N, C-alpha and C positions, 0 to 999 in steps of 0.2 A: 225337965220341963217338957210337957207334951202340948201339942197344938190341937185344939178341937175345931173341926171344920163346921162352920155355921150350917144349921139345917137348911137344906135346899141348895146349898152350894155343892159343886161337883169338882173333884180333883181330876185333872186331865193328865194322862201319861202318854209318852210317845211309844208306839209299838216297836217291836224289834226291827221290823222292816223300815219304819220311819227313821230309826236311829242309824241303820245301815246306810240309808240314802243320805242322811245328814252328814255322816262322816265321809261318805263317798264324795259329796260336794266339797267338803273341806280339802280332800285329797286332790281336787282339781285346781286348787290355788297354785299359780305358777311360782310365786315367791316362796322359796323353801323355808325361810325364817318364819313368815306368816303362817304357812301351812303347819309347821311343827308347833308353833306357839298356840294356834287356835285349837289344834287337836289336843294338846296337853291341857289347855284351859277348860275345854268342854268335858274332857275325861274327869278332871278334878271336880267340876260342878256336878256331874252325874254321879260319880262314885261317892263323893263325900257330902252331897247336898249343900254345897256352898252357894252363896249368893255371888253374882257376877262381881260385885264391889269388893268381895273378900279375896278373890283370886290374886289381884296384884299386890295385896298386902302380905301374902305368904312368904315365908323365909324357910330356908332349908331346916333350920332348927325347930320349926313348927311341927315337922314330921316326927321328931323324937325317935328316930331310928326305926320307924314303923310305917307301914302303909295301911294301917287299920283305922277306919273312920272313928273308932272310939278313942284313939290316941292322938288325933290331929288337933292341935291347939291353934286357934286364930286369936291372937291377943291384941292386935292392933285394929282399931276401928276408926274409920274416917267419917265424921259426922258433917252433914251439910249445915251451915249456919242458918 
């Protein structure tokens, strides 16, 4: 399935410098658990194109022994009523 961007809409990306500054800000978090959690969460979001709501639903078995975006399976979906 592919997504077509409506004409006139613009997709915005973070530059390499913006990404470096973003992760540098995360590295400033004093609480080690939160720092490592946030770094891992945002790496998953960026590397696999996940939605924020999909990250907490991931399980080890979803990775299927691979770190390839093509083989990541997110099978749980939490819908708002």
